[in-house]
N, C-alpha and C positions, 0 to 999 in steps of 0.2 A: 503494500500500500504506499510505503514511504517513497519507493522508487517511482511509482505511477505520478503521486504528488509533485515529485522533483521533476520528473519529465514535463509535466503539465505547466509547471511555473517556467521552465526553462524555455519551453515553446511559446509562452505568452510574451516573456522579455524578449526573445527573439523577434517575434511577430511587432513589438512595440518599437524596438530598435530599427528595424527595416522601414517602418512607417514615417520615419523623419527623413524627409526630402527636402531639399534645398531648390527653390523655384526663382529663377531670376526673371524679373519682369523687363523683357527687352522690347516689347512692342508698346508704344506710348502714342496717345493723342496729344498734339501740341496746337495751342491757339495762337492765331496772329497776336502780336504784342498791342496792348491797349494803353493808351496814353492816361495817365491819373495825373490831374492837376493838384497842385498844393492849394490849401484852402487860403483865402484872401489874407488872413491875418496870421499867417504861420510864423511869422517873426516876432509878432508880439507874445509878451510873456502873459501866462494866465495867473490866476490867483495864487498858485503855488510856486510861481517863478519860473516854470517851465515854458519851453517854446514846444511847436508841434513838431514832432520827430517823423523821419520815414517809417518807422515801426508802427506810428499811430495810424498809417494809411491802410495797414492790414485790417484793422478793427472798424474803421469809419467808411470802406469801400464796400458798396453793395454790388455783387456780380450777378447779371441776369444771364443764366446759361443758355437761355433760349433766344438770345438777342442774335438777329440776323447779321451784325456786324462780326461776330465771331466765325472765323474760317478755322476748321479744324482740319490739320494734316497729320497723318500717321508717319511714326519714324520708328526706326529701330535702334535702339541705343546701344545694345551690344556692351562690351566691356569698357568703352571709352565714355563719351560724354555728350551733352546736347549744347551745341554752341549757336548762339543768336546772332544775325547779322544786325541787330538793332543795337547801337552804343548809346542812345539817349536815357537821360535819366527818368525814374518814375513812370516805368512801363509796368503792367500786369500781364503776365503770361501764365496760361493754364495749361496744367499738365494733367492728364488722367490716364488710369490704366485700369483694367478688370483683371479680376482673378475669381474664379468660380471653383468650389468644392463640393464634393457629395455630401460630407458630413461636416459636423462642427470641427473647428480647428482652431489651433493656437499657433500664431506666428509672429515674425518679427520683421520688421522693415527696416532697412539700413539705408540713409541718404546722406550723401555728401553734396553739398549745395553751396556756392557762395553767394547766396542771395537771402533776403528774407522771404519766409514762407509759411503757410498754414497747411497742416495736412487734415484731411477730412475721411471719414470711414462711414458710409451710409449716411451722409449728410450731417454727421456728428464731429465738431472739431475734436481732434486728438492731440495735435502738436502745435505749437507756434514758435518759431524762430525769429528772434527780434534783432538779431545782430548778423551781419554779413562776414563770415568767415569760412575756411574749408573744414571745420570740425565735423567729423561723422556723428550722426545721432541714429541711435537705435530705438525704435518705437515696437514695444511690445503688445 
């Protein structure tokens, strides 16, 4: 009986270790850059003594995904990166990718971007990055 239990436990552990697959999201949809204007009084200090920052535009910008001005193109990211031809400031670029699974799953998303961003999952805000650096972020 002990051998049977041991074999059953080993079989279950083997199946669980085999089920951990890494999936690279290489196919993305990217929108054309949308110009975001700074507020009129962005240089004026508020009652706390702070001025409007670029990171504040993440929370104050409302995106209409059904807008006809958004042009979506599919790109294959691979192991390199996505480079944009726009070099002007205060542009909003939307990236989206889809992943479907047959059962409940637990996953991690690793992002390395040199821009301010917000990550949404099922229309729910998951992560906000308010500084532009090349640090990798792992979202569980």
